[in-house]
N, C-alpha and C positions, 0 to 999 in steps of 0.2 A: 504497499501500501504504501502510495508516493502523496506525499503534502503540498495541496496548488491552496497557496493563499492561506484560509478560514476554510475550504472546500478538504474533502474528501474523495480520494475513485480509488473505487474494490475494480480490483474482476471480474471483472463475467462479461459472455458476454450479451450484446443491444441491439435495439438497433435507437439512431440518433434519429434528429426530427427532419433530419433532410432522406429516408429510410437509407440507410446506411448502419454496415455491421459492423459493433466497436466492439471494443473486447476489455472499454471500459467505463461506468459512467462517478458527475461525480455525486459529494453527496456532505447539508451542509455537515458541522459540527456539530453539533445536536441531535440530529438524524442518524447521527456514526456510532455517536454513541450510546445512545438506545440501541441501535440492531446491534453494539456489539457484547452490552449486557444483556441482551435478549441472547446472541450468540452463547458465550461463555453459560447462560443458564440451561441451553437446551442441551451443550456441549457436542454443538460445531459450531465450523465453520461464521462467519461474517460473510463472507461468499454463497456457502449453502444457504444460509439465508435467506438471502435478499434471490437465491435461484428461487426459494420452497414460494416465499413469500407471491413468488410473479408465480409461475405456475400457481399456485391454488387460486388464484384470480381469478387466474385467465379462467383455468377448466372449466371455476364456478362461478363462470360472469362477472365476481364482485367488482365492475368497475365504478358501478353508482357506487355502490357502500362502501366503498371503501374513497370514493370521491366526493364525498356525500350530499349527491349527487337527489 
């Protein structure tokens, strides 16, 4: 994980706003800290938790619920 100003990059395959596949995305420091703490509580890596969250949102079509729409 490398630090970029006050944001952090996690390695995980993602698609950016231009539809290009990228292997990292950035998170604010508070989001990163929460993700790391939850990953540690579950005994998995932050990257694995990120993938689990994204796959669950997609699989269960939870976009509106997660985005509070």
